[in-house]
N, C-alpha and C positions, 0 to 999 in steps of 0.2 A: 383927545388924550394919547399917548405915545402906548405901543405896547410893550409889557413888559420883556426885559432881555432874556427870555427864560424859553425853555423846550419842555413842553409836558410828555411830548409823544402821543403815539397812538392809541386809542383805547380798547381794550378788550381783545386785541389781536396779537398775533406772534410778534411782530414788531416794537410792541410794547416791552419785550422781556429781552431787550439787547442788554441791559445789565443784569447781572446773575444774582445779586443781595438785594433785598429790601432797602427801600428809601435810596438806592443809590443815584437814584435819578434827581434826588433832591439837589441844585446847586450850592455851594458853598457861600454863596451872597447872591445879593438880589437889589436892585435899584428900583426903588418907590420914587414916582414920579410925581413932581408938587409944583405946584401953581405958583410962577415968579414975575408975573408980567408978559411982554413978550417971549424972551426965551425960556424955553422949558429947563426946567432943573430937576434931578432927582438926586434921593437921599440912599448912598448904599448902606445896607442892611446886612451886617455879617450872620449869616444864619449859623453857624459851628458854635459861636459864643452867644446864646440867646439870653435874656434876663428871665429873672425867677417870675416875675412880675409882669405880665404882657400887657397891663391897663395902658401904658402909655403909648406902646406901640400902635395897639387898637385904636385908639383915639386919631391916631395919625391917620391911620388907613382911611378911618370913617370922614374926618376932615376932609383928606384928598380923593375922596369918592373915586378911591382905585376898585381895576376889575377883581372879579372872583377869584381870577388866578392868582392872585397875591395873596389873598385871605388863605385860599386851599397851600400854596407853597409854604407859607410861614407857620401851617399849623401841622403839616408833614414835616417839617424841620424839628418842631418841637416833638412831635411823635417818632422820629428818627433818633431822637437822644433819649427815649424812653418816658419823657413827661406828657401822656397820653390825656391827662386830665388838664394841661394848659392845651393843649390841641383842641379839645372840646369845646372850652372856654372862647377859643377863637372863634371856632366854628360858629359859635351861637351868636358870640357878638357881631360878627359878618352876617350872619343870616338876618339879626336884627337891624344892622346898619344899612344893607341893602333895600331892607323894605320901607324902613323911613324916607330913604333917599328916592323913594320911586323907581328906581332902577331896573326893576324887572323888566325882563323882555319875554314875555308870552312863558313865565314859569321857568325857565330854563335856569336861571341861575340858582332860583330856590332848591329845586330837583338836585343841583349839584353839592350845593351844603349838606342838604338832607343826606344824600347817598354816604358822603364823606363822612358826616356825623353817624350814622347807621355802620359804617366800617369801624369807627373809633370806639364806638359801644362794644363792637364783637371781638375787637382788641381787647378792649377791658375785659369780656368774659376770659379769653385766654388765661389772663395774669390774676384775675379774681380768686378767693379760697372757693373751694367747694363747702364748707363749714365755717362757721365763725369762730376763728382761733380761738381756744382756751385763753382767758385773763386778756384778751385784750377789748379794744373800747365800742361802745354802741355804732359807731360811726363806720366800721369797716362791712364793706358790702359785699354780698356773696354772687357766686355765678350768676343765681336766679335773678338779683336784681338788676345785673345789668344786660343779661337775656331779656327782660322786660322794658329795659330802655331802647334797647335793640329793636323790639317789636314796635313798640311805639311808634319811633322816628320812622321807622319802616311803613307804618301804616299810614303815617301823615305825607309820606313820600307817595306813596300810592294812590292817596286821595287826589294829588294833584295830576299823576299821570300815571295810571298802573301798568302801561306797557312800555314805561323807559327801560331801557335794555340794560345798564346797569343793576337795575335792583332785583333782576332774576337771581342774577349771581349772589346778593346778598339774602334774598330769600334764602334761596339751599343753603348757604352756610349757616344763617339762622337756625333752621330746621335740624341740620347736622349735630350743632351745638345743643339744640334742646334733646336730641335722640340720645344724646352721650350722657345727660344728667338723667334718664328713665331706666329702671331696671326692670327687666322683662324676666317671668318666672319661668319661659320656655327660651331655647336658643333663637336667635331671629333667622329664619332664612329666606325671606322675601315670598314665602307661597304665598298664593291664592287665600289659602284657609288661615293664613296668621293674621290677626286681625288687632295685634296689640297696639298698644298707643305707641311703643317705640318703633314698631315695623310701620306705622302709618306716617310717624314722623320722618322717617328715612324716605318712604315712598317719595312723600311731597318734598324732599329737598332732591332727590331723583329728577322729577318732573321740572323743577325750578332748574337746574343745571341743563336738562337738556332743551328747556327753552331758551337760557342764554347762548346755549351751541346753535341752537335753529335762527336766531336772531342776529350771531357772528358769522351765518355760514361755516360753522363749524371751525372758526378760527381763535376762538376761545379757551385758550389752555388752563386758567383757573376752571372753568368750567369742567373741563375735562379732569384736571385734579380732583374736584368735587364728586364727578360721578364716579373713580376711582376708589374714593375713600367710602362712598355709599357701599358699593359691591363689598369693599372687605369688612364693613361693619356688617353685613348681611350674612356674612360666611360664605360669599361667590368669591373666592379667592384667583380662581382661574381667569374669570372676565376683570378681575381686579388688576391680576397681573398683565392681561393683553394692553389694557387700558394705560397703564403707566408705562409701557414698552413704548405705544405710539406718541404718546406725549414727550418722552426722551426721543424718539426719532424725529418729531417735530420740532423741538427745542433744546437741543444739546445742551445748552449753556445754560440752562436754566437750573439754580443751585437753592434758591431760597422759596417758596418750597423746594425741594429735592425729590424728583421721580425716584432716585436711585433708592433713596430709603424706604418707598414705598414697593418696590419689586423686592427688594430682599425681604421685607414682612409678608410678603404673598409666597414667595421662596421659600420661607421659614415655616408656615403654614402647610405647604405642601409637601412638608417632610425634607427639604432640598437644603439642609443647614449649611453645606459649605459653598454652593451657589449664593446663598442670602449673604455669609460673608463677603464673599466676592463683589458683592454688589455694593454694601455700607464701605466697605475698603475703597473702591472706586467714588463713594461718596467722598470721604476724604482726601481722596487725591484731589476732589474739584473743590471742596473747602476743608481745609484743615482743623477749621474751628466749629465744624457742625457737631453740636452736643448730641443731636439725635443718634447721628452714625458711631460716636464715640460710648454711648450708654448701650446701644445695641451691640456693639462689636463685644462690650465689656459683657453683657449676658451670652453671647454665644462661646466666649473661652469659659466663662464660669459652668455652662452647659458641659462644654467638653472636659472640664476639669470632673464632673462627677462621675465619668465613665471610667476613672481609675479611683485604685485605693488611698488613703492618706499617705501612707507609707510609700507610694510611688512617686519619683520624680516627676515624672508627668503631670503629676496632681499638683506639686506645687508650683510649676514653670506655668501652667496654665491657668491657677487661681491667680498667680501674681500679676501676670498680662492682663487679667480680667479688671482687677481692682485698680492697679497702681496706674496700668497704661493706659487704660480708657474710663472705667467707672469715675476716678479720682478727676481725671483730666474735665469730663463732662461736667461732675458736681463744681468745678474751679468757674468752668463757663457758666453756668446757671445754679445757683444755691437754690433753686428753686422748681426745679425740673423734676417733676415726681417721679418718673422711672429710675433716675440715678439715684435720687432719695431713698425709694424702697430696696433698690439694689445694695446701694452701700449701707443701710441699716441691717442687711441681712449678716453681711462683714462684721459690724462692731457688736452685732449679738452672739456672734461665736467667740469674739473676744473678750464678752462679759462688760464691756463699754454700754453701761445701759442707759446712763443720762444719755449719750450721744444717739444711742436707737430712739429715745424716746422726741427728741428734735426731728431727726428723720423721717420717723414714723408718720408724724403730725403734718410736715411739709408734703410728705405725700399724700397723705388723706387731704390736705385742705385745698390744694393748688391743680389737683388732678382732675380731669372731666372725662376718665376712663376708669368704668366700675372695677375692672379687675385689678390697676393699681392702688383704687382705694383699698381693696380688699388684701392686698397685701401690706398696706401701712396699718389698717387694723389689726391684721396676724402678728406683725411686729410687735404691736404694743401688747397684743394677749400674750406671746412668748414671754415678753418683758416682765409681765406681771406674773405670769407662772411661774419663771424662775425666782422672785422676789416672794414667792408665796403669798401671793393677794388673789387669793382664788376666786372671789366673787368678780372681781374685775376682770380677770382673765378672762372667765366664763362668759363677760360680757363681749367684753372686744372679739372673743370668738365667735359670737353670735353675730355681731355686726360685721366681719370678715365673710362669713357665710352666706349673710341677706346681702352684700354686696356683689355677689356673683349669683343671684339668682335662688337666694335660701328659702326662699318659701316655696320651692318646688320640692319635693322630699326627692327626687331623683338626681337633682343638681346640687348647685350651691359650691362651695370650696370644701374638698374633702379633708386638708390637713386642719382646716378651722374644726368641724364635727370632731374630727380624732380627739383634738385637742378639748372639746367640751366632755366626750368620752373617757378621757384621761383625768378630767376633773369630777367627773362622777365616779369613777374607780376610786378614787381618794376619800369622795364622801360617802363612800359603802353603798352607792344606787346602783347595785350590782344590775338588778332586773331591767332597769331602765337603759344601762348601758348595753347590754345583751341585745335588748328588742332596736337601740340606735344602731348597733353593730350589725345587726342581721340584715336591717333595711341597706346599710352600706356596701354590706359585702354581695347584696344582691344586682349591685349595678355597678360596683367598681372593685375587682379581685386584688385589691391593694395588699403586698404584703404586711404591712404593718396593722392595716385592718383584721385580716385573717391571722395575723399571730395574735394580737389582743385578744380578739374573741375567742379564741382557741384555747389561750393560755386561762382565760376566765371559767370555761368549761373545764378545763383540767385542773384547775385550782378546787372547782366544786366538787369533782369527783374525790379527789385527794382530803379535802377537807370533812365532807359527811362520811359518818362511820355506817358501815356497810350491814343493812340489816334485812328481813326477808321482805319488808312493805317496802322499802324503797330500793329494792333489786334492780326492778325494771328501770325505774327513775334514772339510775345511776348507769348500768348499761346505755341507756338512750345518750346520756351525756359523754359518756366515756367513748360513746361510737362518733357523736360529733364533735367533739375535740380532736380525736384523731382525724377526721375527714380534714377539719380544717389546716391543721399543722401539717398533714401530709400533703396538702394543697401548695402550701408555703415552700416544703423542700421539693416538689414537683418546679417549681417557678426558679429555683435555683439550679435544677437540673436543665430547662428548656435554655435558659441565658449561659452562654459559654465563654463571656467576657469575664478578663478578671475581676472586675468591679462587683459583679453578682456572686463570684466565687468568692471573695472575700469578704461579702457581706452575709453569708450563712452565720447565721445566731444560733450559737450553741445551745441558749437557753430553750430554743425551739426543739432540738435534739433530745435536750435532757427531758423534756417534758413528756416527747414521745416514748421514751425509753421505759419511764415510769408508768406511762397508760399502756404499754405492750408488755409489761413485766408478768401478770397473771395469766394472759391468755395467750400469748406470743412471743417467750423470751428471746427467740432467735431474732426476734426483729428488735427487740430493746439493745441484744448485744451490737446488732449492725449499727443504731443510731450512735450509740457510744462510740462505737469503731470512727464515726464520721466526725465525732467531737474530737476525738483523739486526732486525728488529721488534721484539723482545722487548729489545735493548739501546736501541732508539731510545725503546721505552715507559718505560723505567727511567730515562731522562734528565728530572730535575725541571723544571716548567713555568717555574720562576724563570728556568732557564739556556737559555731556548729563545732564539732571536736574535731580537731586536725589528725591527719593519718589514717581516719577510719573508714570503710566502705562498705556497703551491703548489711548483711544483718548486725555488724558491730556496729556499725553508723545507726541504724534505726535502732537500737539497744539504748546505744548511747543519748540518743532523742528523746525516749521513751520516759527516761529518768531525768529529763527536764521539763516534764509535765507535771500538773496539779496530782499529787498520790490518789485523792478521793475517787477523780475518774479511773485510775488505773485498777483501785481497790473492787470500783462497780464492775469493772468488767472481769477480773476475777471472780467475782462473785456469781456473776452469769455463766462463766466457763464452769464452775464448781456446779449448779443448778444443772448444766447439761450434761454431769459427769464427765469434762473433759479436764479431770485432775492435774495434768500436765501443763496446760495452758494454765490454768487456774493458779497453779503454784508459779509458773514463771511471772504472773502479772503481780502476784503478791509480794514476791521478791521483788520485782522492779519498783514497785511502790514504796516498799522499804528504802531502797537505795533512793527513790527522789526525796522521801523525807528528810534524808542526810544530807543532800545537794540544795534544799531549799533554804536552809539558812536562815538568811533576812529576807523582807521584801524590797522591792528595787525602788518603790517610792519614796520612802522615808526611815528608810534602814531601820526599821523598828525591827526583833527578834519573832519569828513566828513559832508560834508555841505547835509542836507537831507531836509533842506525846502522846496527844490523843488519837492520832494518824495512826502511829507507832503500834499502839496497845490495839487497837481493832484490826489493822491490817494482821499484826503477830498472831492474832486469836483466829481470824480466818486460814492464815499459815497452817497452824497446828491444826484444825477440823480438816484441810487438806490433805497433810499428812497421814491424819486417820483414816481418810477416804482411799488413800493409797496403800493402807496396809501398814505403813512405817511410824509403828506406834512409838518406837523409842524416840523418833523424831520428832513427833508431836509433842512425846512427854518433855523432851528438852525445851520445847517452844514454851510450854506452857511454864513450867519453871522458870524460865525466864523472864515473863510476863509477873509469876508471884514475887520475884525479888525485887522487882519495879514497885508492884503494887500487891503486897500481900492480901487486900482485903478484893480482890479480884475474885468474886464467887463464880461466873464464869468458868473461869480457867480451874477453879478447883473443883468444880463440877467435872469437868473432861480428864482432869487428873483422875478423879475418884472412880471413872467409867473407864480408864485405861488399865486401872490397877485390877480394877476387878475382872477385865479380859486377860489380863496377864497373869495374874494369881486371883483366883476367885475366895480364896481364903484370906488372904490379907486386903483384897480390894471390898469384900463385905466387913471388915472393918473400918475402913476408911469412908464407905456409906454411911456407918451407922455415926461414926464421928463427925462427918459433915453436917448430919442431918440433925443431931445433938446442938452443936455450935449454929448452924444456919436455919435453923426450923424454920423461921419466919418468912425465909425468901423462896418465891412460887416456885423457880427453878430448881432450888434444891429438892423442896417436895414432891415436884415432878419426876426428877430422876431416881428418887427413893423410892416412889410409885412403882416406877419401871424395875427396880431392884428385886422389891416385893413380889411382883408379877415373875420372877424369875425363882427367887426363893421359896415362896409360902406353900403351904400346904393346900391341895386342893382339898373343896369341901363344896356341898350341896347347898350349904346354908348361906344364903347373902348375907345375911347380918353377920355371920363370923369370918366371913372373909378380911383379912387385914388389909389388902388394896383397898377394898371397899371402904372400910373404917377410915383410913387415909383418906382418900379422895371425898369421902362424904365432911370430914371436917374442915378439908382445903375449901371446898365450894361453900362450905355454911360460914365460913370467918375470914376469907381472902378475898374470894371471884367466884360469883354465883353464876356467871356466863362464860368460864374459862372454856374453850372449844376444847382442849386437850384433856381436861378433866372428865366434861360432860362424854367424849368419845371412849375413856377409859371404862367407865362405868358403864356404857352401853356394851363394850367388849368383854366386861366381868359378867353381865347378864348374859349375853349370848352363849359365853363357856359353860354357864351353869345351866342352861336351857338345853344344851348339847348333852350333858351327864344325865338328865333325867327319861330314861327310857320306860316303855313298858306303859299300858293302859292305865295304871295307877295312878302315874304322874302325869297324865295327859293334862288335866287342867293347870297344875301348877307349871307345868311347862308352858301352857299358852300364856298364862300369867307374866312367866319371865320373859317370854318373847315380846310379850307386851311393852314391859317394862323396858327391854331394851331398847325397841321401837321409840320410846318417848325419849332415852336419851339422846339417840341419834339425831331425833328431831329436833330436840333443843341445842345441840350441839350446830345443826344446820341454821338454825334459825340466828345464832351469836355468829356464824361464820358460813354465810351461803358457799365459800368456795373450799369447804373442809372437805376432801375427797375421801378421808377416811371414815368420816363420819356418813356420808352417802353411800361408801362400800359396805358398812356396816347394816346402813339401814336395806341395802339389797339383799343381804344374806338373810335378815330378817324376813323380807318377801317371799325369798326363795323356799327356805326352812320353815317356816311356820305359816304362810298363807298361799305357799305353794302358785305364786304368780310369775309365771317365768318371765310371760313378756315385759309386764311392768320392772321386773327387777334387770330384765337386758335391756332395758330403755336407761336404768339409772346408773347400770354399769358402763354402758357406751360413754356415758355424759362425765364419769368419773374417769374415764381411760382418757378422755381430752386434757385433762388437768394433771394429772397422777399416773406416770407411766411406770408402774411398780407391778413386780412380778405377780403380787398378789391379786391385782385387776385381772391381770390376764387369766392366772389359774382360775379365778371366780367364772369370767367369761366362758371359757373353756367348757366348766362344769355344765353350764347353763346351756350351751351350744350343744354338750352332750346329751343332755337330758331331752331337749327338744329335737334330736337325732340330725342335727345337722354336723356332720362328723369332719367332714372339710374345715369348717370355720372352727370348731373345736379345735382339730389338730393346729389351725393356723395359732391359734390364741394359746395352746400350751407350748408351740415351738418358740413363742415371743417371749413365753416366760422362761423359757430355758435358756433363751438368749443373756436376760438378765440375770435371773436366781440369786441375787444378791439376798432376800430377805425370804427365800423359800428353798427348801433343800433340792440338789439336784435328784435325789432319788425318789421324792416327791411326785417332782415333775415326769420324770421318766416313767415312774409307776402309772401316773395318770395316762400318757401316752401311749401305753404298752394297752392298759383298760378301754379306751377310746379304739384303738387299730382291732383291737378284739371283737369289740361290739360291731365295728364296721363290717370284719370280716364273718362273723355269724349271721349278720343280717343280709349281707349279699353274698354269703356263700364264696367268699374270693381269699382264695391261697393266698394272691399276694399279700391282701392284708392282714392276715394271719400270721402270714411270716415277718411282716413287719412289728407287728405285735409281740413275737416272739423276740426280736432282735433287741427291742426294748428291755423286755423282761430279763433278756440276758446280761443288758448294762446294768440293770440293778442288781442283780446277782453278783457280779464282778464284783461292784461297791460293797456289799454286805453279803459275803459269799456263805456265812453261817445261819444268816436268818431264815428258819423254815417256810416263813410265808412267802418269801423270793422265791425260795426253791418250788414251794407247791406251783406258784403263779408260772413259772415255768415249765413244769409239768404240765399243766392246766391244760397248755396252749398248745403244747407237744400231742397232748389227747385229741384235742378240739382238731388239730390239724391231720391226723390220722383219720377221723370220722368223716371229715369232709372228703380227705383222697377215697376213703371208701364208699362213700354215696356219689362220688364223680363217674360217669361213664368213662370209657377207656380211650376216647377221644379228644376228652378234656384234660385230661394229665398225660403227665409223661413217666417214664421207666425210672430216670432218674430221682422224679418227686417221690414218687412210691418207695423207693429205696431209702431214700431221706425220711421218710415216713416211719418206715421202719424200724431205723434205728434209732430216731429222736423217741419214738414210741416204748421200745424197750429201756431206754436211761428214763422215761417217763413212769415206769411201773417200778424202776429201783428207786425212784424219788419220793413216790407216792408212800412204799415200806417204808423209806427212810425217816420220811415228816412223821409219819404213824408212829414210831419208836423214839421223837424227841419228846422233852418233858412238858413243853409247852407247844401243842400244834396247834396250827391255827383252825381246824376242826376237828371233830371227833374222831379217836382213830378208828372206830368202826366205819366211819364213812370213807376215811380215805383206802381202809383195806377194800372196801367194796370197790372203792374206784380202782384199785389196784386189779380187782379180778375182772372188773368191766374192760380194763386196758388188754388184758390177756385174750380175752373175746376178740377183742378188735384185732388184735394182734394176729390171731388166725383168719379173722378175714382180709386182713390184709395181706396175709401168704396166699390168700386165693386170689386177692386183686393183683399181685404181683405176678402169679404166674399167668393171669389173664394179660396182664399188661406186656409182658414177655413175647407174648402168643402176637397180642396185637402189634407189638413192636417189630417182631419179623415180618408179619404180611405187611404193612407197611413199609418195611425197608425193601421187600420186592416191588411192592408196587412203585415206591420212589426211584428205586433203579431203574425201572423199566419206564417211567416218566421221565428220568434224568436222561436216560437214554437217547428216548423219541426227542426230547428238547434240545438234547446236542445234535441229533442229524438235522432238526428243524433249523437250528442255528448254524451247521454248517452249511445248508442249503442258502440261507438267507446271505453267508459271505460269500458265496461262490456267485449268487446274483449280483450282489453289488461289487464284487469285482470285474463280471461281465460289463456290466452298465457303464462302471469305472473305464475300462477300456476301449468301449464302445464312443465313450464322452472323449477320449484322448485321440482316439483317429480323427473323430470329428473334428475336433481343434486343430489336427495336423491339417488336415482338407482347408479347413478355412483359412488358416495361415497361409498355406501355399497360394491361394487363390488370392488373397490380400495382398502377397509379393507380388504376384503377377498384373495386378491391377496398379499396383503401385509403379512398376516398372515402365505401362503403358502412360501413367499419367506423366511419369519423368519425361518420357520422348515426346509427349504432345506439349509439355512445357519448354521443352528445346526448341522443337519444330518453332512455336508461337516466338521465342524468342529471337528466334534466326530470322523467321519473317519481320517481327519489327525492327530490327537492325536492318533489313534491306529497304524498309521503307524510310527508315529514318534516313538511311544514305541517300535515298533518290531525293528527299526533302533538303537534303543537305547541298546538293547537287543543284536544285532550284534556285538557290539563296547564295547572294555574294554580299560582301562588305564595299559601300561608298568609301568615298576618300576623307569624309568626317568618322569614319568607325560606324557607321549605322547599318543594320541590317536592311537589304532590300531584294526583291524580286529580280531577276537577271532582266537585261533590257534586251528588246528585239531589234535587230538590224533592217532599217526601212529600206524599201525600194527607192530607185529613183524617181524622180516626180514624170509625170505621164506628159507625153506630147501633148502639144496644143492643139486644142481639139478635142483630146481625148478625155475619158471619163476619168476623174479624181477620185479620190477614197474619200470615203464620208469622215468627217472630224467626227461626228457624234456615234460613236459603237455603243451598242446594247451590251451589259455585261453577260447578257443570257444567250448573245447570237452565236452559231454555229460559224467556223471559219472553213471555206472550201478549200481544196487542194490546190487553187493557184489558175484554175483555166479561168477564163473571162468568156461570158456571152455576148455577142455583139448583137447590135442592132442592123436593120439595114442600111447598107453601103458602109459596112464595117465601123460607123460609128459606134464608140459605146452604149449601152442601153442604159438608159436613167434607172436610178432602183425605185423599185416600186415598194408598197406595204405587202410583204409578205409574212405567213408564218412559218416557225421552224417547222422544220421535219423531224419525226419523231425515228429516232434509230434503234436498230433491233439490239444493240450493244450499249450497255451501261457507259456514259461518259467518264473520262478519268476526271480525279479531283482536281479544283481551280489551283493551279501552283505547281503542278506535277509537270516537270518537260522532260522531254527526253532529247537532249542535245547540250552543249559545250556553252561558255560564257554567253556567246553571243549568236542567235539566229539567225540562219541564214534560209530563206526561201530555196525550195529544191526544184525550182524550174530555173536555170539561171540561163538558159538560152530565150527566153520570153521577151519580146519588146518591150522598149519603156513604155509602150502606151497599153501593155497586158499588167493587170493588176488581179488581187483576189476578189472573190465575189462577196457581196455583202449577204446574199441569201443563201438558201440551203441547195437550190438546184439552179443550172443554168438555162435561161429560156431563150427562145428566138430562133430565127431560122438556119443561124450559122451555127448552133451549137449541135454537135453530136451525141452528147450526153450529159446528163446532171451531173453535176460536183457535188459530192458526198462525202461530210464529214468524218473523218477515220481515225480513230484509237489509236493511239501510241502502239506500236508493233505489229498492227493490220497493215496489210498490202505492203507495198515496195517500200524501203526503206528511205529513198529519196525522194520520193513524193510526199511521205508521211512527215518528215522532218519539218519542225516548225508548225504544226498545225495544232493549234489549242484548242480541246472541246472543254466548253462550260458545263456543269451538272445542271441538269434540268430542275428545275422547283416546280413542286406542285400546285396546282392551283393557279398559276399565272401565265400568261400569254405572253410571249416575248415578240416584239412586232418591230419591224424595220420601218421605218418612216421613208415615204416616198413623195418625189417633189409631182410626179406626175400622176393628177389624180384621175385622169381620164383612163388610164388602160385599165383592163380586167385580167385576172390569172387564172387561168384553167383551172377548177376544182379536181380533188381527186386522181390527179395523175402520181403514178407510184414510179418510185426509180429504180434503178438497177438491183438493190439488193433487198428489195419487198415493201421497202420504208412508203409509207402513204404521207403525201405531204398535206400541211394544214391548210386549211382554206383561208384566202386571206381577206383581211378588212378592206371593206370598199368604201368608198363614200359617196 
């Protein structure tokens, strides 16, 4: 049978991938040989247009007993067209046909069929759904079915030959696909301690791929691709990246599968997003129809768009590119591509095309073999059901999405899905479960959404719970937790500097923070509202900005464009902080904003701003009141009543202002208001305040008019009203203070106890009621004398109510505890406020505490400070005998202290001033004693005046004594001053002498330095001159040849010697010394043969090589010498005819004629310069000296 006219190519090697696309090696047609007599015939089969039913074709192949490759080629042709089922059918029939015909040769055919069949089953795994689609027939098979079929086929092939090389690759792919269907509760890392089923499957796949690589000597590219995929699945992205890169180096034409896709995925996981994009774009250049590259590029641009706010043009351009240019194209290439379906589904979800979302999400779930994509599909379904209100289904789908990403592990899973479950639980009011789940999520993932929802739940719990004494600690704990969570969200906004994070700041988070900080930290509440204001201003489009405005004017115009309630709240916080000017600005701006609101932007329905205007106008009126502008406040309230005549709060404020401006007319208005609106609690409260100011004081609690009104209100309106309970406590406290003497002791104690009970009830109703707490502290001080406990209570009250009365009470307690400094600080703080306490009262308290401090410490400074405050009070009330007495009493005390002090601790001026003040004090005592209502009995005052006269006499004696002390001290001071001046002058003279000496020393140093510099200059000039001379000598020793190159000057040689004479040696050692030209002759006048000699050591150093004392040509000095005379090679002449030895002479030594042309080579240390001699039999005498005292070196003898 003739071979088939096709070429399968090599197997499992690089050469097998000469085609870049899958199935590209399948020919368009094939000739099937048939038996037809002697000549062979063939039937041509078109592989591009195959029959849907291959039965007839299989019968032909079976009848003709064709070879295995025909069956394989036709099966692959069907697979190329996507009809894998027909390919499997053909392979099965081919396997049966070959078995029936007994055409097997050692099992090779069977292995080939089984291997191809296994790959077809694996191909079906890719195309099969993960789950049975809803509404499909029972004949639809899932991935698990085809994995089992591939496993069965592979096992059958292994029984035939377990070491068949192609099976290793199939086993690896099968293990990889099996691992993709498994869900691990922990991330797969490939570590030795990871024994999960998915990890074991990946390890098995890796081993199979390594075996395939080993059997192919490292040439199996598909095995390398499988190894890279295993590394990627294990999270070893660096190893996977290097493997993909090696594949690309070895098979750059490979495009299906494309290693560039894997390179991009690894780079994406490693955080190199732009490099990943470049890899995928290169994949598109190689294969423009790569659905994977298009999908991944769509995800890249989708992620890029998330960095910009939706109002930014960059968001629209990137999002459009992601969806329309890449994701849509990938979906058109393959509508069952899971990743493209999941990505496209999110787009339709935002567009509310929910029926399309259902279709795409189902496709992503059913056809993927990646758990994360399946999770995305379930999440899309959950979002769709959530929006449609099907909470039960939505919760089920959220749970499946979570479990697809290892949701059984509480620390892993899909956070958005878990968050969706939490949202549904909030709707179903399962708040305890929600908080528990969100707490667990927040421990592992500090997501903004999780922290925001959890913080909001705790905040709402704080706002909804009524504060009582029993739940005070719980509410404080919830408040603290809510603040911590919401502040962490705000900190994440601050940490991220990109425009996306800044635009994503949630105003609701800041508003909740403002409400949480309202009681304890109002300044932080205001800060949060300021941030909300900035968010609102940033949200205003630039085209709506007012034209022609800049700076503060533009800011004001923009503030008028934000919601009025926000401006009103900011104004309230400024009002609470007593910044009335800022509060007024915000209230007025809010009113202008109400006018500009007009209609809504979305549906053009009119906005009801009347409620806003009413509330803001009332707040503006209260601000005018606080500023003291009662007329303006009255005008605002009247405007409110003109629009809303039944606005009781405005009526109350008008009656209050009227009482302040005209008490008589105001009293009538108060009475009329109470009679008309007596059932209104606010009216009853203001009327009680009015009774407190106008009632007749009585010690009978039952007869007190204010008490009767408050009691009636508590019994018939609100038993737990904190204001009324505090008012009742204050009434009891005032009555108890009026009960003096031992007879009233029991009644006074019971009244104090009743006041204590009222204050305690008020605190139980409102634990933050600072007024009740302060009343409680006063009872503890005055009745129980527990100063330490009262101090603790007042300290807590001061943190919440910064009122002058609090500081006054703190000052009283510190005064009683003898902590004078802290008492003074508290009184001065009260003086800075003084809105509810008169200045006279505070100044009197300051004078009293300074007086006590001065008497205790015997300090004139403190007493003088007390006198100053007493005089300030007297200026305010000059006719008051009490304050006159206070000034006189302090002056009297100062005089007594002056008298008791020794002369060394007082001054003459202080004694004189004390004497003058004491005289004024004596007159004041006399004047006060004559007053109709003196503060003390007249006799006591007159006695105090007499004591003052006695002290005056003592003061006179002290004055005389002080004068004498002053005179003596003056003489001593003068002598000491003179001595000090002399000593100072001596020091000045010594300093001047030292400075003069130092100046002379500096002058000497400068002169010496100038001299040294001059010497250095001369030495430098001499050195420069020497260098120039040496450079000139060097220039004379060199010349330029005909080619322009530098070279040494040439020596003019002598004429050749006569026949029989001695010739010069051609080999001259560079270290030899040349004699002065005299030759040593041997016997008979014949020239001596040169011998081995050592050079002589001269007493003088030889000139460096290359320095000649000559012109361009060197002429030997001995012009009369015969032609047979030449220069000696040695250092001394020898022989019977020589009169003296020839010595090398440096330039400039000896006769000028004899020295010209002589070259002296420098001596080299450690080397012996030897002249070779032809005559080895003659010996030289050792140790002979020359005429200059040089000793000739011993020659070498052989």
